[in-house]
PAZAPA-4460 file (N, C-alpha, C; in steps of 0.05 Angstrom, whole numbers, plus 32768, in hexadecimal, padded with zeros to 4 digits):
% residues 283
    n_x    n_y    n_z   ca_x   ca_y   ca_z    c_x    c_y    c_z   seq   type   mol
   8011   7FE8   8000   8000   8000   8000   8012   8019   8000     1      X     A
   800B   802C   7FEF   801B   8044   7FEC   801A   8056   8005     2      X     A
   8030   8064   8009   8031   8079   801D   8025   8092   8011     3      X     A
   8016   80A1   8021   8009   80B9   8018   801C   80D1   8019     4      X     A
   801D   80E0   8004   802C   80F9   8003   801A   810F   800D     5      X     A
   801F   8119   8025   800D   812C   8032   8013   8149   8029     6      X     A
   8005   8152   8014   800A   816D   800A   8003   8183   801E     7      X     A
   7FEF   817E   802E   7FE7   8192   8042   7FFE   8196   8056     8      X     A
   800A   8180   8060   801F   8182   8073   8038   818F   8067     9      X     A
   803F   8186   804F   8057   8191   8042   8053   81AF   803B    10      X     A
   803C   81B6   8031   8037   81D2   802B   8038   81E3   8043    11      X     A
   802F   81D8   805A   8030   81E8   8073   804D   81ED   807B    12      X     A
   805E   81D9   8076   807B   81DD   807C   8086   81F3   806A    13      X     A
   807F   81F2   8050   8089   8206   803D   807F   8222   8045    14      X     A
   8065   8224   804D   805A   823E   8054   8068   8249   806E    15      X     A
   806F   8237   8080   807D   8240   8098   8099   824B   8091    16      X     A
   80A6   823E   807E   80C0   8248   8074   80BC   8263   8067    17      X     A
   80A7   8266   8057   80A2   8280   804A   809C   8296   805E    18      X     A
   808B   828F   8071   8084   82A3   8086   809D   82AD   8094    19      X     A
   80B0   829B   809A   80C9   82A3   80A7   80D9   82B5   8094    20      X     A
   80D9   82AE   807A   80E8   82BD   8067   80DC   82D9   8063    21      X     A
   80C2   82DB   8064   80B4   82F5   8062   80BB   8307   807A    22      X     A
   80BA   82FB   8092   80C1   830A   80AA   80DD   8314   80AA    23      X     A
   80F0   8303   80A0   810C   830B   809E   8110   8321   808A    24      X     A
   8102   8320   8074   8105   8335   805F   80FA   8350   806A    25      X     A
   80E4   834F   8079   80D9   8367   8085   80EC   8373   8099    26      X     A
   80F7   8361   80AA   8107   836A   80C0   8122   8375   80B7    27      X     A
   812F   8367   80A4   814A   836F   809C   814B   8383   8086    28      X     A
   8136   8383   8075   8138   8395   805D   811F   83A7   805A    29      X     A
   810C   83A4   806C   80F4   83B5   806B   80E3   83B0   8053    30      X     A
   80E3   8398   8048   80D4   8391   8030   80BD   837E   8037    31      X     A
   80A5   8384   802E   808F   8372   8031   8088   8367   8015    32      X     A
   808C   834D   8010   8085   8342   7FF6   8067   8347   7FF0    33      X     A
   8061   834E   7FD8   8046   8354   7FD0   803D   8343   7FB8    34      X     A
   8026   8337   7FBA   801B   8327   7FA4   8001   8333   7F9A    35      X     A
   7FFE   8336   7F80   7FE5   833F   7F74   7FD8   8329   7F64    36      X     A
   7FC0   8322   7F6B   7FB1   830D   7F5D   7F9B   831B   7F4D    37      X     A
   7F9A   8316   7F33   7F86   8322   7F21   7F72   830D   7F18    38      X     A
   7F59   8312   7F1F   7F43   8300   7F17   7F30   830E   7F04    39      X     A
   7F2C   8303   7EED   7F19   830E   7ED9   7F01   82FC   7ED7    40      X     A
   7EE9   8307   7EDD   7ED1   82F7   7EDB   7EC9   82EB   7EF6    41      X     A
   7EB5   82D9   7EF5   7EA9   82CF   7F0E   7EA8   82B0   7F0E    42      X     A
   7EBC   82A4   7F02   7EBD   8287   7F02   7EBF   827D   7F1F    43      X     A
   7EAC   826C   7F29   7EAC   8264   7F45   7EC6   8257   7F4E    44      X     A
   7ED1   8245   7F3E   7EE9   8237   7F46   7F00   824B   7F48    45      X     A
   7F02   825D   7F35   7F18   8271   7F36   7F15   8283   7F4F    46      X     A
   7EFC   828A   7F56   7EF8   829A   7F6E   7F02   828C   7F87    47      X     A
   7EFD   8272   7F89   7F07   8262   7F9F   7F26   8262   7FA0    48      X     A
   7F32   825D   7F88   7F4F   825D   7F87   7F5B   8277   7F8F    49      X     A
   7F4F   828D   7F85   7F5A   82A8   7F8C   7F57   82AD   7FA9    50      X     A
   7F40   82A6   7FB5   7F3C   82AB   7FD1   7F51   829B   7FE2    51      X     A
   7F56   8283   7FDA   7F6A   8273   7FE9   7F86   827F   7FE6    52      X     A
   7F8C   8289   7FCF   7FA7   8295   7FCB   7FAA   82AF   7FDB    53      X     A
   7F96   82BF   7FDC   7F98   82D8   7FEB   7F99   82D3   8009    54      X     A
   7F8A   82BF   8013   7F8B   82B8   802F   7FA7   82AD   8036    55      X     A
   7FB2   829C   8025   7FCC   8291   802A   7FE1   82A7   802A    56      X     A
   7FDE   82BA   8018   7FF1   82D1   8017   7FF1   82E0   8031    57      X     A
   7FD9   82E6   803B   7FD7   82F5   8054   7FE2   82E5   806C    58      X     A
   7FDE   82CB   806B   7FE7   82BA   8082   8005   82BA   8086    59      X     A
   8014   82BE   8070   8032   82BE   8072   803D   82DB   8074    60      X     A
   802B   82EF   8076   8033   830A   807A   803A   831A   8061    61      X     A
   8031   8310   804A   8036   831E   8030   8020   8333   802B    62      X     A
   8026   8347   801C   8012   835A   8013   8001   834D   7FFE    63      X     A
   7FE7   8352   7FFF   7FD4   8346   7FED   7FC5   835C   7FDD    64      X     A
   7FC8   835B   7FC3   7FBB   8370   7FB2   7FAA   8361   7F9D    65      X     A
   7F90   835E   7FA4   7F7F   834F   7F92   7F6F   8362   7F80    66      X     A
   7F6C   8359   7F67   7F5C   8369   7F53   7F47   8356   7F47    67      X     A
   7F2E   835D   7F4B   7F18   834E   7F40   7F0C   835E   7F29    68      X     A
   7F0D   8354   7F11   7F04   8363   7EF9   7EEB   8355   7EEE    69      X     A
   7ED9   8365   7EE2   7EC1   8359   7ED6   7EC7   8347   7EBE    70      X     A
   7EB4   8335   7EB8   7EB6   8323   7EA2   7EBB   8332   7E87    71      X     A
   7EB0   8349   7E85   7EB1   8358   7E6B   7ECB   8368   7E68    72      X     A
   7EDE   8365   7E7B   7EF7   8374   7E79   7F04   836F   7E5E    73      X     A
   7F0D   8384   7E50   7F1A   8381   7E36   7F38   837B   7E3A    74      X     A
   7F44   8371   7E25   7F61   836B   7E26   7F71   8385   7E2B    75      X     A
   7F6C   839B   7E1E   7F7B   83B4   7E25   7F78   83BB   7E42    76      X     A
   7F60   83B8   7E4D   7F5C   83BF   7E6A   7F6D   83AD   7E7C    77      X     A
   7F6D   8393   7E76   7F7C   8380   7E86   7F9A   8386   7E83    78      X     A
   7FA3   838B   7E6A   7FBF   8391   7E66   7FC8   83AA   7E75    79      X     A
   7FB7   83BE   7E76   7FBE   83D7   7E84   7FC1   83D2   7EA2    80      X     A
   7FAF   83C1   7EAD   7FB1   83BB   7ECA   7FCB   83AC   7ECF    81      X     A
   7FD2   8399   7EBE   7FEB   8389   7EC2   8003   839C   7EC0    82      X     A
   8003   83AE   7EAD   8019   83C0   7EAA   801C   83D2   7EC3    83      X     A
   8006   83DA   7ECF   8007   83EA   7EE7   8012   83DA   7EFE    84      X     A
   800B   83C0   7EFF   8016   83AF   7F14   8034   83AA   7F10    85      X     A
   803C   83A8   7EF7   8059   83A5   7EF1   8069   83BD   7EFC    86      X     A
   805D   83D5   7EFC   806B   83ED   7F04   806A   83F1   7F23    87      X     A
   8058   83E3   7F30   8054   83E8   7F4D   806A   83DB   7F5E    88      X     A
   807A   83EA   7F6B   8090   83DE   7F7B   8087   83CE   7F93    89      X     A
   806E   83D2   7F9C   8064   83C3   7FB3   805B   83A7   7FAB    90      X     A
   8059   83A2   7F91   8051   8388   7F87   8068   8379   7F7B    91      X     A
   806E   8362   7F86   8085   8352   7F7C   807C   833A   7F6C    92      X     A
   8063   8331   7F6F   8059   831B   7F60   803D   8321   7F55    93      X     A
   8039   8318   7F3C   801F   831C   7F2F   8015   8301   7F25    94      X     A
   7FFC   82FA   7F2B   7FF0   82E2   7F21   7FD5   82E9   7F14    95      X     A
   7FD3   82E2   7EFB   7FB9   82E5   7EED   7FAB   82CA   7EED    96      X     A
   7F95   82C9   7EFB   7F87   82AF   7EFF   7F7C   82A5   7EE4    97      X     A
   7F83   828C   7EDE   7F79   827E   7EC7   7F63   826A   7ECF    98      X     A
   7F50   8264   7EBD   7F4E   826E   7EA1   7F42   828A   7EA0    99      X     A
   7F49   8299   7E8C   7F3D   82B3   7E86   7F24   82AF   7E76   100      X     A
   7F12   82C3   7E76   7EFA   82C1   7E64   7F03   82BD   7E47   101      X     A
   7EF1   82B1   7E37   7EF8   82A9   7E1C   7F02   82BF   7E0A   102      X     A
   7EF9   82D7   7E0F   7F02   82ED   7DFD   7F1E   82F7   7E03   103      X     A
   7F2A   82ED   7E18   7F45   82F6   7E1F   7F59   82DF   7E19   104      X     A
   7F6F   82E5   7E0C   7F82   82D1   7E05   7F98   82D0   7E1A   105      X     A
   7F98   82B9   7E28   7FAB   82B6   7E3F   7FC8   82BB   7E37   106      X     A
   7FD0   82B0   7E21   7FED   82B2   7E19   7FF4   82D0   7E15   107      X     A
   7FE2   82DF   7E07   7FE8   82FB   7E02   7FE9   830B   7E1C   108      X     A
   7FD7   8304   7E2F   7FD6   8312   7E48   7FF0   830C   7E58   109      X     A
   7FF9   82F3   7E58   8011   82EC   7E68   802A   82FA   7E5E   110      X     A
   802A   8301   7E44   8042   830F   7E3A   8045   832B   7E45   111      X     A
   802F   8336   7E4F   8030   8351   7E5A   803D   8351   7E76   112      X     A
   803C   833B   7E84   8048   8339   7E9F   8066   833E   7E9E   113      X     A
   8070   834C   7EB2   808D   834F   7EB5   8097   8333   7EBE   114      X     A
   80AA   8327   7EB0   80B3   830C   7EB7   80BD   830A   7ED4   115      X     A
   80C8   831F   7EDF   80D3   831E   7EFA   80BC   831F   7F0F   116      X     A
   80A4   8324   7F06   808D   8323   7F18   807A   830C   7F12   117      X     A
   8081   82FC   7EFE   8070   82E6   7EF5   8074   82CE   7F07   118      X     A
   8068   82CF   7F1F   806D   82BB   7F33   805E   82A1   7F2E   119      X     A
   804E   82A0   7F19   8041   8287   7F11   8050   8279   7EFA   120      X     A
   8066   8285   7EF1   8077   8279   7EDD   806A   8275   7EC2   121      X     A
   8058   8287   7EBB   8049   8284   7EA2   8052   8296   7E8B   122      X     A
   8064   82A9   7E91   806E   82BB   7E7C   8080   82AA   7E69   123      X     A
   807E   82B0   7E4E   808E   82A0   7E3B   80AC   82A0   7E42   124      X     A
   80B6   82B5   7E4E   80D3   82B6   7E55   80D9   82A2   7E6B   125      X     A
   80C7   82A0   7E7F   80CC   828D   7E95   80C9   8271   7E8C   126      X     A
   80B5   826C   7E7A   80B2   8251   7E6F   80CB   824A   7E5E   127      X     A
   80D5   825E   7E4F   80ED   8259   7E3F   8106   8254   7E51   128      X     A
   8108   8263   7E67   811E   825F   7E7A   811D   8242   7E85   129      X     A
   8106   8239   7E8B   8103   821D   7E94   810C   8209   7E7F   130      X     A
   8103   820E   7E66   810A   81FB   7E51   8128   81FB   7E4B   131      X     A
   8135   8212   7E4F   8152   8214   7E49   8164   8210   7E61   132      X     A
   8157   820A   7E78   8167   8204   7E90   8171   821D   7E9E   133      X     A
   8165   8234   7E99   816E   824D   7EA6   815C   8253   7EBE   134      X     A
   8166   8265   7ECF   8157   826D   7EE6   813E   827D   7EDE   135      X     A
   8129   8279   7EED   8110   8288   7EE8   80FA   827C   7EF9   136      X     A
   80E3   8289   7EFB   80CE   827F   7F0B   80C2   8266   7EFE   137      X     A
   80BC   8252   7F0F   80B1   8239   7F06   8093   8238   7F0B   138      X     A
   8084   822D   7EF8   8067   822A   7EFB   8061   821C   7F15   139      X     A
   804D   8227   7F24   804A   8220   7F40   8042   8203   7F45   140      X     A
   8030   81F8   7F35   8027   81DD   7F3A   803D   81C8   7F36   141      X     A
   804B   81C8   7F1F   8061   81B5   7F1C   8078   81BA   7F30   142      X     A
   807C   81D4   7F37   8090   81DB   7F4A   8089   81CE   7F65   143      X     A
   806F   81CF   7F6C   8066   81C2   7F84   8069   81A4   7F84   144      X     A
   8065   8198   7F6D   8069   817B   7F6A   8087   8174   7F6F   145      X     A
   8099   8184   7F65   80B5   8180   7F6A   80BC   8181   7F87   146      X     A
   80B0   8193   7F96   80B5   8195   7FB3   80AA   817C   7FC1   147      X     A
   8093   8172   7FB8   8088   8159   7FC4   809B   8142   7FC0   148      X     A
   80A6   8140   7FA8   80B8   812A   7FA2   80D2   812D   7FB2   149      X     A
   80DA   8145   7FB6   80F2   814A   7FC7   80ED   8142   7FE4   150      X     A
   80D5   8148   7FEE   80CF   8142   800A   80CE   8124   800F   151      X     A
   80C5   8114   7FFC   80C4   80F7   8001   80DE   80E9   7FF9   152      X     A
   80F2   80F9   7FF0   810C   80ED   7FEA   810C   80DE   7FD0   153      X     A
   80FB   80E6   7FBD   80F9   80D8   7FA3   8111   80DF   7F91   154      X     A
   8122   80CC   7F8C   8139   80D0   7F7B   8130   80CD   7F5E   155      X     A
   8134   80E3   7F4E   812A   80E3   7F33   813F   80DC   7F1E   156      X     A
   8158   80DF   7F24   816C   80DA   7F10   816B   80BE   7F05   157      X     A
   8169   80BD   7EEA   8168   80A3   7EDD   814D   8095   7EDD   158      X     A
   8139   80A0   7EEC   811F   8093   7EEE   810E   809A   7ED6   159      X     A
   80FB   8089   7ED1   80E7   808D   7EBB   80CF   809B   7EC6   160      X     A
   80C9   80B2   7EBB   80B2   80C2   7EC4   809F   80C6   7EAC   161      X     A
   8085   80C2   7EB2   8070   80C6   7E9E   805F   80DD   7EA7   162      X     A
   805B   80F1   7E96   804A   8108   7E9C   8032   8106   7E8A   163      X     A
   801A   8103   7E95   8002   8101   7E86   7FF5   811D   7E85   164      X     A
   7FF6   8129   7E6E   7FEC   8145   7E6B   8002   8156   7E60   165      X     A
   7FFB   8169   7E4E   800F   817A   7E42   8008   8197   7E42   166      X     A
   7FF9   81A0   7E57   7FF2   81BC   7E59   800A   81CC   7E60   167      X     A
   8009   81E6   7E59   801F   81F8   7E5F   8020   81FF   7E7C   168      X     A
   800A   81FA   7E8B   8009   8200   7EA7   8015   81EA   7EB8   169      X     A
   8011   81D1   7EB0   801B   81BA   7EC0   802C   81A7   7EB0   170      X     A
   8021   819B   7E9C   802E   8185   7E8E   804A   818C   7E83   171      X     A
   804B   81A0   7E72   8064   81A6   7E65   807A   81AF   7E79   172      X     A
   8074   81C2   7E8B   8089   81C9   7E9E   8090   81B2   7EB1   173      X     A
   807C   81A1   7EB7   8082   818A   7EC9   8098   8179   7EBD   174      X     A
   8095   8172   7EA3   80A9   8161   7E96   80C4   816E   7E96   175      X     A
   80C5   8188   7E91   80DE   8196   7E90   80EC   8197   7EAC   176      X     A
   80DD   819A   7EC1   80E8   819A   7EDC   80F3   817E   7EE3   177      X     A
   80E6   8169   7EDA   80F0   814E   7EDF   8109   8149   7ECF   178      X     A
   810A   8154   7EB6   8122   8151   7EA6   813A   815F   7EB4   179      X     A
   8135   8175   7EC1   814A   8183   7ED0   8157   8171   7EE5   180      X     A
   8147   815F   7EEF   8151   814C   7F04   815A   8131   7EF7   181      X     A
   815E   8131   7EDD   8169   811A   7ECF   8157   8102   7ECE   182      X     A
   813C   8107   7ED0   812A   80F1   7ECB   8127   80EE   7EAD   183      X     A
   811E   80D6   7EA4   8118   80D1   7E88   80FA   80D5   7E86   184      X     A
   80F1   80E9   7E77   80D5   80F2   7E77   80C7   80EA   7E5D   185      X     A
   80AF   80DF   7E60   809D   80DA   7E4A   8083   80EA   7E4E   186      X     A
   807C   80FA   7E3B   8063   8108   7E3B   804D   80F7   7E2E   187      X     A
   8036   80F5   7E3C   801F   80E7   7E30   8007   80F9   7E2E   188      X     A
   7FF6   80F3   7E1B   7FDF   8104   7E16   7FC9   80F4   7E09   189      X     A
   7FB4   8102   7DFF   7F9D   80F4   7DF5   7FA3   80E2   7DDC   190      X     A
   7FB9   80E7   7DCF   7FBF   80D8   7DB7   7FD5   80C3   7DBB   191      X     A
   7FDE   80C0   7DD4   7FF2   80AC   7DDA   7FE7   8090   7DD6   192      X     A
   7FF5   8080   7DC7   7FEC   8064   7DC2   7FF6   8053   7DD9   193      X     A
   7FE5   803F   7DE0   7FEB   802C   7DF5   7FF4   803A   7E0E   194      X     A
   7FE4   804D   7E16   7FEA   805E   7E2D   7FEF   804E   7E46   195      X     A
   7FDE   803A   7E4B   7FE1   802A   7E63   7FFD   801C   7E64   196      X     A
   8007   8013   7E4D   8021   8007   7E4D   8037   801A   7E52   197      X     A
   8034   8033   7E48   8049   8047   7E4D   804A   804E   7E6B   198      X     A
   8033   8051   7E78   8032   8057   7E94   803D   8040   7EA5   199      X     A
   8038   8028   7E9D   8042   8011   7EAC   8061   8010   7EAE   200      X     A
   806E   801E   7E9D   808C   801E   7E9E   8097   8034   7EAF   201      X     A
   8086   8045   7EBB   808F   805D   7EC9   8095   8059   7EE6   202      X     A
   80AC   8064   7EEF   80B3   8065   7F0B   80A4   807B   7F19   203      X     A
   809D   8090   7F09   808E   80A7   7F13   8078   80AE   7F00   204      X     A
   805F   80B1   7F09   8048   80B8   7EF9   803D   80D3   7F03   205      X     A
   803B   80E7   7EF1   802F   8100   7EF8   8016   8103   7EE6   206      X     A
   7FFE   8103   7EF2   7FE6   8104   7EE3   7FD9   811F   7EE4   207      X     A
   7FD6   812C   7ECD   7FCA   8146   7ECB   7FB9   8148   7EB1   208      X     A
   7FA4   8138   7EB0   7F94   8136   7E98   7F78   8142   7E9B   209      X     A
   7F6F   8145   7EB4   7F55   8151   7EB9   7F3E   813D   7EB5   210      X     A
   7F43   8123   7EB7   7F2E   810F   7EB4   7F2D   80FE   7ECD   211      X     A
   7F17   80FD   7EDC   7F17   80EF   7EF5   7F1D   80D1   7EF2   212      X     A
   7F30   80C8   7F03   7F38   80AC   7F05   7F40   80A0   7EEA   213      X     A
   7F4D   80B0   7EDA   7F55   80A8   7EBF   7F6B   8093   7EC0   214      X     A
   7F7E   8096   7ED2   7F95   8083   7ED5   7F8C   806C   7EE7   215      X     A
   7F8C   8055   7EDC   7F83   803D   7EEA   7F99   8031   7EFC   216      X     A
   7F90   8023   7F10   7FA3   8017   7F23   7FB5   8003   7F16   217      X     A
   7FAB   7FF4   7F03   7FBD   7FDF   7EF6   7FD0   7FEB   7EE2   218      X     A
   7FCF   8005   7EDE   7FE3   8013   7ECD   7FFD   8018   7EDD   219      X     A
   7FFB   8017   7EF7   8011   8021   7F08   8026   800A   7F0D   220      X     A
   803F   8011   7F08   8055   7FFF   7F0D   8058   7FFB   7F2B   221      X     A
   805C   7FE3   7F34   8060   7FDF   7F51   8077   7FF0   7F5C   222      X     A
   8071   7FFF   7F71   8086   8010   7F7D   8088   802C   7F71   223      X     A
   8078   8032   7F5C   807A   804D   7F50   8070   8063   7F62   224      X     A
   8078   807B   7F5D   806E   8093   7F6B   8059   809F   7F59   225      X     A
   8041   80A5   7F65   802B   80AF   7F55   8023   80CB   7F60   226      X     A
   8024   80DE   7F4E   801D   80FA   7F55   8004   8101   7F45   227      X     A
   7FEE   8107   7F53   7FD4   810C   7F46   7FCF   812A   7F48   228      X     A
   7FD2   8138   7F31   7FCD   8155   7F30   7FB0   815C   7F2C   229      X     A
   7FA0   8149   7F22   7F85   814E   7F1B   7F73   8153   7F33   230      X     A
   7F5F   8164   7F2F   7F4A   8168   7F43   7F30   816C   7F34   231      X     A
   7F1E   8158   7F36   7F06   8157   7F26   7EED   8155   7F39   232      X     A
   7ED8   8164   7F32   7EC0   8162   7F42   7EAE   814D   7F36   233      X     A
   7EA6   8139   7F46   7E95   8123   7F3C   7E78   812B   7F3F   234      X     A
   7E66   811D   7F31   7E49   8124   7F32   7E3E   8125   7F4F   235      X     A
   7E49   8115   7F61   7E3F   8115   7F7D   7E4B   812B   7F8D   236      X     A
   7E5C   813C   7F80   7E68   8153   7F8E   7E83   814D   7F9B   237      X     A
   7E8B   8134   7F9B   7EA5   812D   7FA7   7EBB   8133   7F93   238      X     A
   7ED4   8135   7F9D   7EEB   813A   7F8C   7EFA   8120   7F86   239      X     A
   7F05   811F   7F6F   7F15   8108   7F67   7F2C   8111   7F56   240      X     A
   7F42   8103   7F58   7F59   810A   7F47   7F58   80FD   7F2C   241      X     A
   7F6E   80FE   7F1E   7F71   80F2   7F04   7F79   80D4   7F06   242      X     A
   7F7F   80CB   7F1E   7F88   80B0   7F23   7F73   80A1   7F34   243      X     A
   7F6E   8088   7F2E   7F5D   8077   7F3E   7F6D   8071   7F58   244      X     A
   7F69   8082   7F6C   7F7A   8083   7F84   7F7B   8068   7F92   245      X     A
   7F64   805C   7F98   7F64   8044   7FA8   7F73   802D   7F9B   246      X     A
   7F6F   802A   7F80   7F7C   8015   7F72   7F9A   801A   7F6E   247      X     A
   7FA1   8033   7F68   7FBD   803A   7F64   7FCD   8038   7F7D   248      X     A
   7FC0   803F   7F94   7FCE   803E   7FAE   7FD7   8021   7FB5   249      X     A
   7FCA   800D   7FA9   7FD1   7FF2   7FAF   7FEC   7FEA   7FA3   250      X     A
   7FF5   7FF9   7F8E   800E   7FF3   7F80   8024   8007   7F83   251      X     A
   801D   8020   7F87   8031   8036   7F89   8040   8035   7FA4   252      X     A
   8057   8041   7FA4   8066   8044   7FBD   805E   805E   7FCC   253      X     A
   8059   8073   7FBC   804F   808C   7FC7   8039   8096   7FB4   254      X     A
   8025   80A5   7FBF   8010   80B0   7FAF   8004   80C9   7FBC   255      X     A
   7FFC   80DC   7FAC   7FEF   80F4   7FB6   7FD1   80F0   7FB7   256      X     A
   7FC3   80F9   7FCC   7FA6   80F8   7FCD   7F9A   8110   7FBF   257      X     A
   7F80   810E   7FB9   7F71   8125   7FAF   7F57   8126   7FBE   258      X     A
   7F52   813C   7FCD   7F64   8153   7FD0   7F7A   814E   7FE5   259      X     A
   7F8B   8162   7FE9   7F9F   8161   7FFE   7FBA   8158   7FF4   260      X     A
   7FBE   8156   7FDA   7FD8   814E   7FD0   7FE7   8165   7FC3   261      X     A
   7FE4   8167   7FA8   7FF2   817C   7F99   7FE6   8198   7F9D   262      X     A
   7FCB   8199   7FA0   7FBD   81B3   7FA2   7FC9   81C7   7FB6   263      X     A
   7FCE   81BF   7FCF   7FD9   81D2   7FE2   7FF5   81DC   7FDA   264      X     A
   8003   81CC   7FCB   801F   81D4   7FC4   801F   81EA   7FAF   265      X     A
   800A   81EC   7F9E   800A   8200   7F8A   800B   821C   7F96   266      X     A
   7FFA   8220   7FAB   7FF9   823A   7FB8   8013   823F   7FC7   267      X     A
   801D   822A   7FD4   8036   822D   7FE3   804D   8236   7FD1   268      X     A
   804F   822B   7FB9   8065   8233   7FA7   8060   824E   7F9B   269      X     A
   8047   8256   7F99   8041   8272   7F90   804C   8286   7FA5   270      X     A
   8048   8280   7FBE   8053   8291   7FD3   8072   8290   7FD3   271      X     A
   807D   8279   7FCE   809A   8276   7FCD   80A5   8288   7FB7   272      X     A
   8099   8286   7F9F   80A2   8297   7F89   80A0   82B4   7F8E   273      X     A
   808A   82BC   7F9C   8086   82D9   7FA2   809C   82E3   7FB6   274      X     A
   80A3   82D2   7FC9   80B8   82DA   7FDC   80D2   82DD   7FCD   275      X     A
   80D8   82CA   7FBB   80F1   82CC   7FAB   80F1   82E5   7F99   276      X     A
   80DA   82EB   7F8E   80D8   8303   7F7D   80DD   831D   7F8D   277      X     A
   80D4   831D   7FA6   80D9   8335   7FB7   80F6   8337   7FBD   278      X     A
   8103   8321   7FC3   8120   8322   7FC8   8130   832C   7FB1   279      X     A
   8129   8323   7F99   8138   832B   7F81   8132   8347   7F78   280      X     A
   811A   8351   7F7F   8113   836D   7F77   8123   8381   7F86   281      X     A
   812E   837A   7F9D   813B   838D   7FAE   8158   8385   7FB4   282      X     A
   8165   8378   7FA1   8181   8370   7FA5   8193   8389   7FA5   283      X     A
***
């Protein structure tokens, strides 16, 4: 039976480290890290995510600058707000909550962000820095996965890792971060042939496909580490990940639950990036 990777406990440790770092920065350099979260529209899930982020921000002593914009906000209006946040010295990190309304192009909006304030790692420059092995902010969810793997002592060098999903938010940066640690990475997606056979060869499986219980228990190699990034609402209102947890836990050595696995780490790493941005802005 797999051991559970407790994302709540590990994220609490990370937040405690960040709170100490924020207090030190205030005391020694008179700097309060500031995070601005921009929400466009009234998507219920996004509202919950933003509320959790702002509460977490306040809990570690960071400045919180939230901007709620109406659904009808135009791209020029959103761009102007982001440019003003880029210029504001009290703000060290900017996060534009995704998804945006259909009439707004996420990629175009992200290009307006100052890369040194892009604490969600979504600016093309930061994505390019990751791909080329250079320093830059890392996308928060895969960055959080890397911290989980570090905490359980998962040695990645030479291991076979399968990433299910190829989104720019999770899948693509996840594979690149694993490559940085010398894992052998295979990306899988909707057109991958004999997907179950590919997954069965993996020492590490990271599932981010957005389909509840898509990864079956008999796909898992005995002793593999399973990271479930998915969070799906079932018809009965309960939450489920992208992995059939009960079946996979019978074969894996470590596994993340849903909820309480990867989710808490995303916000923790957002706070981590914001603290690092504040340090770099005042070197």
